[in-house]
N, C-alpha and C positions, 0 to 999 in steps of 0.2 A: 491914136488915142480914142477917136470916135468909134472905131471898130470894137475896141475892148469894152467901152461903155455900153454899146448896143448889145454885145454878146452877154454881158453881165445882166443887163435889164431883161433880156429874153429868158435867161436862166432863172432869174428871180420870179418872173411871171409864171414860169413852169412850176417852180417850187411852190409858189402860193396856190396854184391850181391844185396841186397834190394834197395840200393840207387845209385849204380854206384861207381866207385873208384876214381872219381876226387876230387880235393880240392874244398871246398866250402867256401864262404865268411863267416867270423866269425859272422856277423850279421844275416845270414840266419838261420831261425829256421824251423824245419820240424815237422810234426805231429808225436808225440810219437807212438811207435809200441809195442804192447803187443803180443809177440810171445809165443805160448803155444803148447807144444808137449805132446800129449796124446796117449793112446792106449786103445781100448775098453776092453782089457783084464785086465786093472787096476782095483783093488778093489774099488778105489775111483772115477772111471770114471763118474758115474752118478752125484755124488755130485760135482765133479770138473766142469762138463759141466753146471750144474745148476748155479753155482757161476759165471762162465764165461758169461753165458747168462744174468744174472742180471747186471754184470758189463758192458756188451755191451749196454744194455738199458740205463744205467746211463751215460756212457762215449763215446758212439758210435760216436758222432759228434766231439769229441776232440781227440780221440785215434783210431789208426788203429789196429784192432784185426785180428790176423792171427792164426788160430787154425789148427794144423797139426796132423792128426792121423797117427802114424808111422806104424800101422798095414795096413792101406789102402795105404800108401806111403812107401813101404819097402825100397826104395832107400834112404830115410832119415835116416834109421837105419845105413846104411853103411856110408853115407856122414857125419853124426854128431855123430857116435858111440853111438847111443841110443839103449838101451836094448840088447846089444851084450854080450853074455856070455864070449867069448874069447878075448874081447877087454881089452887092458891095462887100458883104461879109460872107465868106464861104467856109462854113464849118464842114469838114470832111468826116467820113465815117472810117473806122469806128471812133466814137467819141464817148468819153466817160464823164458823167457829172455825179459827184458823190456829195450827198447831204448828210451832215452829222446829226448828233442827238438833239441839237438845238434847231434843226432843220435849216441850218446855214450851209452854204456851199463850202465844202472843205477841200474839194479837188475838182479840177477841170483838165482833161487831157485828151489828146487826139493822136491818131495813127499809131506809130510804133509803141508809144507808151501804153497803149491799151491792150497789148498782148503780152506784156511783161508781168508774169504772175506775181513775182516777188514785189514789184512796185505796186501792183494793185492791192496785194495783201497789206502792204504798209499803209496805203491810203484808207483801206477799210479799218485797220487798227486805229489810225489817227481819228477817224470819224467816230468810232466806238468809244474812244477815250475823251470826248468833248463833254 
């Protein structure tokens, strides 16, 4: 239970960093954000990036896509505990964090879920309809 609470706290901090930490009007909607953490060393890297590329073509005007390679940005590994062997919480790549139009976390997925195009499309549609 502590692991889940810590993961959610980290995700909320990342979300707040993207949009600022102020209160927003309940009527204000933002563009959903598709945050994708990957590593070139992942076995599914090429497949995952092909799927993300297709989704960007389809949803690029409606959704903000942020793809972060944790091998190229090693500070992300420490900051979000991604792919750290000695971490009490080990988030593996690829990992998806989807923020909806209220900037709330609408989806969090890891590994095989993150290369299933139809599942990812469903998560995007869910975030767009908030």
